[in-house]
Short mmCIF file of the C-alpha atoms (twelve columns), coordinates in Angstrom:
data_MODEL
# 
_entry.id   MODEL 
# 
loop_
_atom_site.group_PDB 
_atom_site.id 
_atom_site.type_symbol 
_atom_site.label_atom_id 
_atom_site.label_alt_id 
_atom_site.label_comp_id 
_atom_site.label_asym_id 
_atom_site.label_seq_id 
_atom_site.Cartn_x 
_atom_site.Cartn_y 
_atom_site.Cartn_z 
_atom_site.pdbx_PDB_model_num 
ATOM 1   C CA . MET A 1   85.178 -123.012 -131.232 1 
ATOM 2   C CA . ARG A 2   81.997 -120.992 -131.864 1 
ATOM 3   C CA . ALA A 3   80.498 -123.956 -133.737 1 
ATOM 4   C CA . ALA A 4   81.400 -126.285 -130.883 1 
ATOM 5   C CA . LEU A 5   79.742 -123.998 -128.340 1 
ATOM 6   C CA . ILE A 6   76.564 -123.789 -130.422 1 
ATOM 7   C CA . CYS A 7   76.440 -127.568 -130.749 1 
ATOM 8   C CA . THR A 8   76.895 -127.976 -127.018 1 
ATOM 9   C CA . ALA A 9   74.093 -125.490 -126.277 1 
ATOM 10  C CA . VAL A 10  71.724 -127.195 -128.680 1 
ATOM 11  C CA . SER A 11  72.487 -130.617 -127.221 1 
ATOM 12  C CA . LEU A 12  71.649 -129.321 -123.744 1 
ATOM 13  C CA . LEU A 13  68.344 -127.872 -124.933 1 
ATOM 14  C CA . VAL A 14  67.197 -131.086 -126.546 1 
ATOM 15  C CA . ALA A 15  68.665 -133.468 -123.996 1 
ATOM 16  C CA . PRO A 16  66.193 -135.709 -122.131 1 
ATOM 17  C CA . GLY A 17  64.930 -134.073 -118.959 1 
ATOM 18  C CA . ALA A 18  65.802 -130.544 -120.099 1 
ATOM 19  C CA . GLY A 19  62.178 -129.438 -119.597 1 
ATOM 20  C CA . ILE A 20  62.183 -130.769 -116.060 1 
ATOM 21  C CA . ALA A 21  65.461 -129.022 -115.316 1 
ATOM 22  C CA . GLN A 22  63.978 -125.723 -116.479 1 
ATOM 23  C CA . GLY A 23  60.919 -126.359 -114.308 1 
ATOM 24  C CA . GLU A 24  63.169 -126.967 -111.296 1 
ATOM 25  C CA . ARG A 25  64.765 -123.535 -111.783 1 
ATOM 26  C CA . TYR A 26  61.361 -121.869 -111.785 1 
ATOM 27  C CA . PRO A 27  60.743 -119.243 -110.509 1 
ATOM 28  C CA . SER A 28  63.593 -116.824 -111.060 1 
ATOM 29  C CA . LYS A 29  61.603 -113.562 -110.784 1 
ATOM 30  C CA . PRO A 30  58.455 -112.231 -109.044 1 
ATOM 31  C CA . ILE A 31  55.109 -113.825 -109.906 1 
ATOM 32  C CA . ARG A 32  52.127 -111.633 -110.757 1 
ATOM 33  C CA . PHE A 33  48.862 -112.770 -109.173 1 
ATOM 34  C CA . VAL A 34  45.877 -111.066 -110.811 1 
ATOM 35  C CA . LEU A 35  42.688 -110.608 -108.760 1 
ATOM 36  C CA . PRO A 36  39.920 -109.427 -111.125 1 
ATOM 37  C CA . PHE A 37  37.890 -107.741 -108.373 1 
ATOM 38  C CA . PRO A 38  38.405 -104.739 -106.057 1 
ATOM 39  C CA . ALA A 39  40.524 -105.084 -102.934 1 
ATOM 40  C CA . GLY A 40  38.692 -105.998 -99.756  1 
ATOM 41  C CA . GLY A 41  36.283 -108.759 -98.848  1 
ATOM 42  C CA . ALA A 42  36.584 -112.500 -99.224  1 
ATOM 43  C CA . THR A 43  38.276 -112.401 -102.641 1 
ATOM 44  C CA . ASP A 44  41.070 -110.274 -101.225 1 
ATOM 45  C CA . LEU A 45  41.524 -112.528 -98.187  1 
ATOM 46  C CA . VAL A 46  41.611 -115.745 -100.217 1 
ATOM 47  C CA . GLY A 47  43.983 -114.181 -102.753 1 
ATOM 48  C CA . ARG A 48  46.386 -112.921 -100.107 1 
ATOM 49  C CA . THR A 49  46.373 -116.247 -98.295  1 
ATOM 50  C CA . VAL A 50  47.211 -118.162 -101.485 1 
ATOM 51  C CA . ALA A 51  49.848 -115.595 -102.480 1 
ATOM 52  C CA . GLU A 52  51.601 -115.759 -99.114  1 
ATOM 53  C CA . LYS A 53  51.669 -119.555 -99.144  1 
ATOM 54  C CA . LEU A 54  53.030 -119.613 -102.681 1 
ATOM 55  C CA . GLN A 55  55.664 -117.054 -101.731 1 
ATOM 56  C CA . GLU A 56  56.732 -119.142 -98.745  1 
ATOM 57  C CA . GLY A 57  56.994 -122.316 -100.789 1 
ATOM 58  C CA . LEU A 58  58.584 -120.881 -103.920 1 
ATOM 59  C CA . ARG A 59  60.843 -118.437 -102.044 1 
ATOM 60  C CA . HIS A 60  60.102 -115.714 -104.556 1 
ATOM 61  C CA . PRO A 61  57.774 -112.704 -104.340 1 
ATOM 62  C CA . VAL A 62  54.145 -113.187 -105.384 1 
ATOM 63  C CA . VAL A 63  52.684 -109.751 -106.094 1 
ATOM 64  C CA . LEU A 64  48.933 -109.102 -106.005 1 
ATOM 65  C CA . ASP A 65  47.596 -107.129 -108.968 1 
ATOM 66  C CA . PHE A 66  43.985 -105.980 -108.532 1 
ATOM 67  C CA . ARG A 67  42.320 -105.524 -111.920 1 
ATOM 68  C CA . PRO A 68  38.574 -105.020 -111.414 1 
ATOM 69  C CA . GLY A 69  36.243 -104.247 -114.277 1 
ATOM 70  C CA . ALA A 70  33.738 -105.762 -116.699 1 
ATOM 71  C CA . GLY A 71  32.469 -108.271 -114.155 1 
ATOM 72  C CA . GLY A 72  35.913 -109.828 -113.739 1 
ATOM 73  C CA . ASN A 73  36.574 -110.083 -117.473 1 
ATOM 74  C CA . LEU A 74  39.251 -107.373 -117.530 1 
ATOM 75  C CA . GLY A 75  41.645 -109.134 -115.166 1 
ATOM 76  C CA . THR A 76  40.873 -112.554 -116.611 1 
ATOM 77  C CA . SER A 77  41.642 -111.338 -120.143 1 
ATOM 78  C CA . ILE A 78  45.003 -109.989 -118.961 1 
ATOM 79  C CA . VAL A 79  46.001 -113.436 -117.740 1 
ATOM 80  C CA . ALA A 80  44.563 -115.203 -120.805 1 
ATOM 81  C CA . LYS A 81  46.805 -113.057 -123.044 1 
ATOM 82  C CA . SER A 82  49.965 -113.306 -120.938 1 
ATOM 83  C CA . ALA A 83  53.102 -115.308 -121.712 1 
ATOM 84  C CA . PRO A 84  52.789 -119.043 -120.863 1 
ATOM 85  C CA . ASP A 85  55.744 -119.032 -118.487 1 
ATOM 86  C CA . GLY A 86  54.114 -119.405 -115.065 1 
ATOM 87  C CA . TYR A 87  54.705 -115.798 -114.036 1 
ATOM 88  C CA . THR A 88  51.097 -114.614 -114.353 1 
ATOM 89  C CA . LEU A 89  48.391 -116.270 -112.257 1 
ATOM 90  C CA . LEU A 90  44.665 -115.627 -111.821 1 
ATOM 91  C CA . LEU A 91  42.353 -115.993 -108.844 1 
ATOM 92  C CA . CYS A 92  38.907 -116.836 -110.199 1 
ATOM 93  C CA . SER A 93  35.417 -117.085 -108.729 1 
ATOM 94  C CA . PRO A 94  32.122 -118.415 -110.168 1 
ATOM 95  C CA . THR A 95  32.058 -115.424 -112.530 1 
ATOM 96  C CA . LEU A 96  34.600 -117.305 -114.658 1 
ATOM 97  C CA . ALA A 97  31.979 -119.995 -115.267 1 
ATOM 98  C CA . ILE A 98  29.158 -117.465 -115.689 1 
ATOM 99  C CA . SER A 99  30.699 -114.826 -117.980 1 
ATOM 100 C CA . PRO A 100 30.803 -116.887 -121.213 1 
ATOM 101 C CA . SER A 101 27.020 -117.323 -120.940 1 
ATOM 102 C CA . ILE A 102 26.047 -113.712 -120.222 1 
ATOM 103 C CA . TYR A 103 28.612 -111.744 -122.237 1 
ATOM 104 C CA . LYS A 104 28.649 -111.813 -126.018 1 
ATOM 105 C CA . ASN A 105 32.434 -111.488 -125.993 1 
ATOM 106 C CA . PRO A 106 34.098 -111.742 -122.565 1 
ATOM 107 C CA . GLY A 107 37.519 -111.626 -124.232 1 
ATOM 108 C CA . TYR A 108 38.575 -115.201 -123.491 1 
ATOM 109 C CA . ASP A 109 37.442 -118.808 -123.448 1 
ATOM 110 C CA . PRO A 110 37.997 -120.350 -119.983 1 
ATOM 111 C CA . LEU A 111 38.630 -123.864 -121.290 1 
ATOM 112 C CA . ARG A 112 40.732 -122.866 -124.284 1 
ATOM 113 C CA . ASP A 113 42.762 -119.918 -122.989 1 
ATOM 114 C CA . LEU A 114 43.363 -120.813 -119.343 1 
ATOM 115 C CA . ALA A 115 45.020 -123.695 -117.512 1 
ATOM 116 C CA . PRO A 116 43.517 -124.681 -114.128 1 
ATOM 117 C CA . ILE A 117 46.060 -125.186 -111.344 1 
ATOM 118 C CA . SER A 118 43.960 -125.833 -108.240 1 
ATOM 119 C CA . LEU A 119 40.743 -124.976 -106.514 1 
ATOM 120 C CA . ALA A 120 41.503 -122.844 -103.477 1 
ATOM 121 C CA . ALA A 121 38.497 -122.357 -101.217 1 
ATOM 122 C CA . THR A 122 34.719 -122.394 -100.974 1 
ATOM 123 C CA . ILE A 123 32.338 -120.168 -99.022  1 
ATOM 124 C CA . PRO A 124 28.804 -121.311 -98.187  1 
ATOM 125 C CA . THR A 125 25.808 -119.132 -99.023  1 
ATOM 126 C CA . LEU A 126 23.004 -118.090 -96.705  1 
ATOM 127 C CA . VAL A 127 19.495 -116.999 -97.630  1 
ATOM 128 C CA . VAL A 128 18.646 -114.002 -95.462  1 
ATOM 129 C CA . VAL A 129 15.469 -111.934 -95.334  1 
ATOM 130 C CA . HIS A 130 14.414 -108.655 -93.760  1 
ATOM 131 C CA . PRO A 131 12.627 -109.230 -90.403  1 
ATOM 132 C CA . SER A 132 9.468  -107.653 -91.816  1 
ATOM 133 C CA . VAL A 133 9.121  -110.523 -94.299  1 
ATOM 134 C CA . PRO A 134 6.778  -113.036 -92.598  1 
ATOM 135 C CA . VAL A 135 8.782  -116.185 -93.376  1 
ATOM 136 C CA . ARG A 136 11.031 -118.429 -91.303  1 
ATOM 137 C CA . THR A 137 11.623 -121.280 -93.740  1 
ATOM 138 C CA . VAL A 138 12.048 -121.787 -97.468  1 
ATOM 139 C CA . ARG A 139 8.615  -123.408 -97.525  1 
ATOM 140 C CA . ASP A 140 7.171  -120.215 -96.039  1 
ATOM 141 C CA . LEU A 141 8.991  -118.164 -98.669  1 
ATOM 142 C CA . ILE A 142 7.611  -120.270 -101.504 1 
ATOM 143 C CA . GLN A 143 4.069  -120.057 -100.154 1 
ATOM 144 C CA . LEU A 144 4.305  -116.276 -99.758  1 
ATOM 145 C CA . ALA A 145 5.733  -115.834 -103.260 1 
ATOM 146 C CA . ARG A 146 2.968  -117.968 -104.783 1 
ATOM 147 C CA . LYS A 147 0.332  -116.111 -102.822 1 
ATOM 148 C CA . SER A 148 1.550  -112.701 -104.103 1 
ATOM 149 C CA . PRO A 149 3.270  -113.123 -107.497 1 
ATOM 150 C CA . GLY A 150 5.664  -110.304 -108.346 1 
ATOM 151 C CA . LYS A 151 5.403  -108.662 -104.906 1 
ATOM 152 C CA . LEU A 152 8.549  -110.100 -103.302 1 
ATOM 153 C CA . ASN A 153 12.006 -109.090 -104.545 1 
ATOM 154 C CA . PHE A 154 15.619 -110.069 -104.039 1 
ATOM 155 C CA . GLY A 155 18.770 -107.972 -104.259 1 
ATOM 156 C CA . SER A 156 22.080 -108.931 -105.852 1 
ATOM 157 C CA . GLY A 157 25.547 -107.575 -106.489 1 
ATOM 158 C CA . GLY A 158 24.666 -107.044 -110.159 1 
ATOM 159 C CA . VAL A 159 23.391 -108.791 -113.254 1 
ATOM 160 C CA . GLY A 160 25.126 -112.135 -113.653 1 
ATOM 161 C CA . SER A 161 26.556 -112.183 -110.119 1 
ATOM 162 C CA . SER A 162 26.403 -115.425 -108.163 1 
ATOM 163 C CA . ASN A 163 23.682 -114.097 -105.858 1 
ATOM 164 C CA . HIS A 164 21.682 -113.051 -108.911 1 
ATOM 165 C CA . LEU A 165 21.886 -116.616 -110.216 1 
ATOM 166 C CA . ALA A 166 20.967 -117.972 -106.780 1 
ATOM 167 C CA . GLY A 167 17.760 -115.960 -106.909 1 
ATOM 168 C CA . GLU A 168 16.996 -117.049 -110.454 1 
ATOM 169 C CA . LEU A 169 17.581 -120.685 -109.535 1 
ATOM 170 C CA . PHE A 170 15.127 -120.308 -106.651 1 
ATOM 171 C CA . LYS A 171 12.520 -118.869 -109.019 1 
ATOM 172 C CA . SER A 172 13.006 -121.765 -111.421 1 
ATOM 173 C CA . LEU A 173 12.988 -124.574 -108.850 1 
ATOM 174 C CA . ALA A 174 10.122 -123.175 -106.771 1 
ATOM 175 C CA . LYS A 175 8.192  -121.969 -109.844 1 
ATOM 176 C CA . VAL A 176 7.567  -118.540 -108.355 1 
ATOM 177 C CA . ASN A 177 7.678  -114.960 -109.617 1 
ATOM 178 C CA . ILE A 178 9.879  -112.646 -107.550 1 
ATOM 179 C CA . VAL A 179 11.615 -109.500 -108.813 1 
ATOM 180 C CA . HIS A 180 15.377 -109.124 -109.212 1 
ATOM 181 C CA . VAL A 181 16.870 -105.807 -108.019 1 
ATOM 182 C CA . PRO A 182 20.546 -105.452 -109.075 1 
ATOM 183 C CA . TYR A 183 22.978 -103.197 -107.219 1 
ATOM 184 C CA . LYS A 184 26.556 -102.094 -107.824 1 
ATOM 185 C CA . GLY A 185 28.085 -104.648 -105.495 1 
ATOM 186 C CA . THR A 186 26.939 -107.010 -102.775 1 
ATOM 187 C CA . SER A 187 27.569 -104.468 -99.992  1 
ATOM 188 C CA . MET A 188 25.000 -102.129 -101.542 1 
ATOM 189 C CA . ALA A 189 22.558 -105.021 -101.912 1 
ATOM 190 C CA . MET A 190 23.020 -105.791 -98.210  1 
ATOM 191 C CA . PHE A 191 22.419 -102.159 -97.264  1 
ATOM 192 C CA . ALA A 192 19.200 -102.180 -99.282  1 
ATOM 193 C CA . LEU A 193 18.073 -105.304 -97.435  1 
ATOM 194 C CA . ILE A 194 18.858 -103.844 -94.006  1 
ATOM 195 C CA . THR A 195 16.837 -100.704 -94.787  1 
ATOM 196 C CA . GLY A 196 13.911 -102.770 -96.031  1 
ATOM 197 C CA . GLU A 197 14.267 -101.709 -99.645  1 
ATOM 198 C CA . THR A 198 14.450 -105.376 -100.651 1 
ATOM 199 C CA . ASP A 199 13.119 -108.580 -99.113  1 
ATOM 200 C CA . MET A 200 15.857 -111.165 -99.615  1 
ATOM 201 C CA . VAL A 201 19.538 -111.605 -100.453 1 
ATOM 202 C CA . THR A 202 21.871 -114.600 -100.650 1 
ATOM 203 C CA . ILE A 203 25.164 -113.807 -98.938  1 
ATOM 204 C CA . SER A 204 28.242 -115.329 -97.294  1 
ATOM 205 C CA . PRO A 205 27.976 -115.990 -93.523  1 
ATOM 206 C CA . PRO A 206 30.613 -113.454 -92.311  1 
ATOM 207 C CA . ALA A 207 28.759 -110.580 -93.981  1 
ATOM 208 C CA . ALA A 208 25.481 -111.614 -92.358  1 
ATOM 209 C CA . LEU A 209 26.437 -112.911 -88.898  1 
ATOM 210 C CA . PRO A 210 26.672 -109.556 -87.040  1 
ATOM 211 C CA . LEU A 211 23.339 -108.451 -88.510  1 
ATOM 212 C CA . LEU A 212 21.725 -111.763 -87.644  1 
ATOM 213 C CA . ARG A 213 22.867 -111.449 -84.024  1 
ATOM 214 C CA . GLU A 214 21.434 -107.918 -83.842  1 
ATOM 215 C CA . GLY A 215 18.116 -109.092 -85.243  1 
ATOM 216 C CA . LYS A 216 18.408 -106.884 -88.320  1 
ATOM 217 C CA . LEU A 217 18.217 -109.905 -90.635  1 
ATOM 218 C CA . ARG A 218 16.863 -113.465 -90.451  1 
ATOM 219 C CA . ALA A 219 18.572 -116.529 -91.979  1 
ATOM 220 C CA . ILE A 220 16.243 -119.169 -93.388  1 
ATOM 221 C CA . ALA A 221 18.537 -121.581 -95.245  1 
ATOM 222 C CA . VAL A 222 22.078 -122.451 -96.271  1 
ATOM 223 C CA . LEU A 223 22.577 -123.294 -99.940  1 
ATOM 224 C CA . ARG A 224 24.730 -126.395 -99.715  1 
ATOM 225 C CA . LYS A 225 24.417 -130.042 -98.697  1 
ATOM 226 C CA . GLU A 226 25.582 -129.555 -95.094  1 
ATOM 227 C CA . ARG A 227 24.697 -127.078 -92.364  1 
ATOM 228 C CA . ILE A 228 27.399 -124.667 -91.234  1 
ATOM 229 C CA . ALA A 229 29.026 -124.653 -87.813  1 
ATOM 230 C CA . ALA A 230 28.454 -120.924 -87.248  1 
ATOM 231 C CA . LEU A 231 24.666 -121.337 -87.625  1 
ATOM 232 C CA . PRO A 232 23.850 -124.970 -86.820  1 
ATOM 233 C CA . GLU A 233 20.153 -124.168 -86.382  1 
ATOM 234 C CA . VAL A 234 19.771 -122.972 -89.996  1 
ATOM 235 C CA . PRO A 235 18.672 -125.867 -92.260  1 
ATOM 236 C CA . THR A 236 19.963 -126.626 -95.728  1 
ATOM 237 C CA . SER A 237 17.810 -125.884 -98.757  1 
ATOM 238 C CA . ALA A 238 17.169 -129.628 -99.201  1 
ATOM 239 C CA . GLU A 239 16.047 -129.948 -95.586  1 
ATOM 240 C CA . SER A 240 13.772 -126.985 -96.236  1 
ATOM 241 C CA . GLY A 241 12.006 -128.729 -99.099  1 
ATOM 242 C CA . LEU A 242 13.892 -127.345 -102.099 1 
ATOM 243 C CA . PRO A 243 16.674 -129.773 -103.107 1 
ATOM 244 C CA . GLY A 244 18.931 -128.508 -105.849 1 
ATOM 245 C CA . TRP A 245 19.008 -124.932 -104.600 1 
ATOM 246 C CA . GLU A 246 22.761 -124.931 -104.121 1 
ATOM 247 C CA . VAL A 247 24.923 -121.973 -105.107 1 
ATOM 248 C CA . ASN A 248 28.165 -121.443 -103.227 1 
ATOM 249 C CA . THR A 249 31.101 -119.151 -103.855 1 
ATOM 250 C CA . TRP A 250 34.318 -120.885 -104.858 1 
ATOM 251 C CA . TYR A 251 37.805 -119.671 -105.735 1 
ATOM 252 C CA . GLY A 252 40.496 -121.244 -107.859 1 
ATOM 253 C CA . VAL A 253 43.928 -120.482 -109.295 1 
ATOM 254 C CA . LEU A 254 44.677 -120.637 -113.018 1 
ATOM 255 C CA . THR A 255 47.321 -119.500 -115.454 1 
ATOM 256 C CA . VAL A 256 47.445 -119.098 -119.207 1 
ATOM 257 C CA . ALA A 257 47.084 -122.156 -121.433 1 
ATOM 258 C CA . GLY A 258 50.353 -123.524 -122.781 1 
ATOM 259 C CA . THR A 259 52.234 -123.130 -119.511 1 
ATOM 260 C CA . PRO A 260 54.616 -126.097 -119.052 1 
ATOM 261 C CA . ARG A 261 53.079 -128.972 -117.129 1 
ATOM 262 C CA . GLU A 262 55.981 -129.171 -114.705 1 
ATOM 263 C CA . ILE A 263 55.419 -125.534 -113.680 1 
ATOM 264 C CA . ILE A 264 51.689 -126.153 -113.174 1 
ATOM 265 C CA . ALA A 265 52.534 -129.233 -111.097 1 
ATOM 266 C CA . GLN A 266 54.976 -127.227 -108.983 1 
ATOM 267 C CA . LEU A 267 52.432 -124.450 -108.362 1 
ATOM 268 C CA . ASN A 268 49.748 -127.014 -107.550 1 
ATOM 269 C CA . ALA A 269 51.967 -128.755 -105.006 1 
ATOM 270 C CA . GLU A 270 52.702 -125.472 -103.211 1 
ATOM 271 C CA . ILE A 271 49.028 -124.443 -103.133 1 
ATOM 272 C CA . VAL A 272 47.927 -127.824 -101.795 1 
ATOM 273 C CA . LYS A 273 50.641 -127.760 -99.129  1 
ATOM 274 C CA . GLY A 274 50.015 -124.131 -98.188  1 
ATOM 275 C CA . LEU A 275 46.232 -124.383 -97.898  1 
ATOM 276 C CA . GLY A 276 46.608 -127.535 -95.830  1 
ATOM 277 C CA . SER A 277 48.400 -125.620 -93.073  1 
ATOM 278 C CA . SER A 278 46.607 -124.730 -89.845  1 
ATOM 279 C CA . ASP A 279 47.355 -121.015 -90.129  1 
ATOM 280 C CA . ALA A 280 45.848 -120.868 -93.636  1 
ATOM 281 C CA . ARG A 281 42.699 -122.585 -92.364  1 
ATOM 282 C CA . LYS A 282 42.382 -120.127 -89.479  1 
ATOM 283 C CA . ARG A 283 42.912 -117.153 -91.745  1 
ATOM 284 C CA . LEU A 284 40.350 -118.299 -94.315  1 
ATOM 285 C CA . ALA A 285 37.841 -119.029 -91.562  1 
ATOM 286 C CA . VAL A 286 37.618 -115.270 -90.925  1 
ATOM 287 C CA . ALA A 287 35.738 -115.007 -94.237  1 
ATOM 288 C CA . GLY A 288 33.810 -118.214 -93.644  1 
ATOM 289 C CA . ALA A 289 35.974 -119.888 -96.278  1 
ATOM 290 C CA . GLU A 290 37.097 -123.500 -96.216  1 
ATOM 291 C CA . PRO A 291 40.258 -124.706 -98.032  1 
ATOM 292 C CA . ARG A 292 39.444 -126.933 -101.009 1 
ATOM 293 C CA . PRO A 293 42.697 -127.562 -102.929 1 
ATOM 294 C CA . SER A 294 42.531 -130.012 -105.823 1 
ATOM 295 C CA . THR A 295 44.528 -131.456 -108.680 1 
ATOM 296 C CA . PRO A 296 44.543 -129.556 -112.001 1 
ATOM 297 C CA . ALA A 297 42.423 -132.336 -113.539 1 
ATOM 298 C CA . GLU A 298 39.860 -132.140 -110.733 1 
ATOM 299 C CA . PHE A 299 39.648 -128.364 -111.094 1 
ATOM 300 C CA . THR A 300 39.223 -128.683 -114.873 1 
ATOM 301 C CA . ALA A 301 36.338 -131.133 -114.446 1 
ATOM 302 C CA . PHE A 302 34.770 -128.921 -111.776 1 
ATOM 303 C CA . LEU A 303 35.026 -125.820 -113.978 1 
ATOM 304 C CA . LYS A 304 33.370 -127.634 -116.880 1 
ATOM 305 C CA . SER A 305 30.517 -128.819 -114.667 1 
ATOM 306 C CA . GLU A 306 29.996 -125.325 -113.199 1 
ATOM 307 C CA . MET A 307 29.987 -123.741 -116.661 1 
ATOM 308 C CA . GLU A 308 27.283 -126.191 -117.691 1 
ATOM 309 C CA . ARG A 309 25.227 -125.846 -114.489 1 
ATOM 310 C CA . LEU A 310 25.433 -122.060 -114.141 1 
ATOM 311 C CA . GLY A 311 25.112 -121.562 -117.885 1 
ATOM 312 C CA . ARG A 312 21.815 -123.448 -117.787 1 
ATOM 313 C CA . ILE A 313 20.518 -121.063 -115.101 1 
ATOM 314 C CA . VAL A 314 21.573 -118.084 -117.231 1 
ATOM 315 C CA . ARG A 315 19.867 -119.430 -120.344 1 
ATOM 316 C CA . ASP A 316 16.680 -120.401 -118.527 1 
ATOM 317 C CA . ALA A 317 16.447 -116.909 -116.977 1 
ATOM 318 C CA . GLY A 318 17.341 -115.157 -120.249 1 
ATOM 319 C CA . ILE A 319 20.180 -113.184 -118.606 1 
ATOM 320 C CA . ARG A 320 22.386 -111.219 -121.003 1 
ATOM 321 C CA . VAL A 321 24.930 -108.384 -120.684 1 
ATOM 322 C CA . GLU A 322 26.121 -106.691 -123.856 1 
# 
């Protein structure tokens, strides 16, 4: 009888469609959703929105696990080394595409160790300056920088951050010399700008809008192909005479490589459905974010292109973190 039971079990495991049947039973326990940055801000909002939509669709808990550190590499490494069973997910930002170029050993290879599930959202980037800086357009900024090389500066959330790369890309495209001033986080960089310690920062609209209304900052461009509804009078970088100056914040969901395709497909379907809902759109709009779900293949291609594009900026600027 024992032999018969073993044979029956083996036949079920190898029977056609067994993998799909296992995928249909997923999940059977809580899912861990790693956010490799501190709680609060746009990352937190996007992560919570995705988690809640996944929880609704899968009918199982999706638990946020904040793991900041090492520029996002700590949390990403945790996911890259997890079991390939669909129970550990990662919310990534452009740092995933940047880290392999600036860190000697980030602890993972994005294309080898992780499996893209879907893009989640994008947030446009504004170029804002202190009111004392005598510029109102990107053309003005370029002329001022060329007139006084090394006198203007720009703040960022740290070496290798997306707003650091935005500044370096500006320097390269405009062929100007302005000084990078890194801070421990974008909020500190914004405070330095408000107090006049720095001249310029690239930032998401929600963080800048109240200060723009109060006249404490001035927006001179948006770094994407289209203007934004919240500030329709602010031109794009291309309209301002500097095409190619495009650096926006994006978020995506991944898991560890080797996770069954049917599980990835199931997670993708729930993310696409969830982010397509009106309440998800309204919630993301609070952070100036726009839903941008995709297929796993589309996200993979996008990640490769961003690694190449952002990596080129890093190499050209000679940025390195040991």
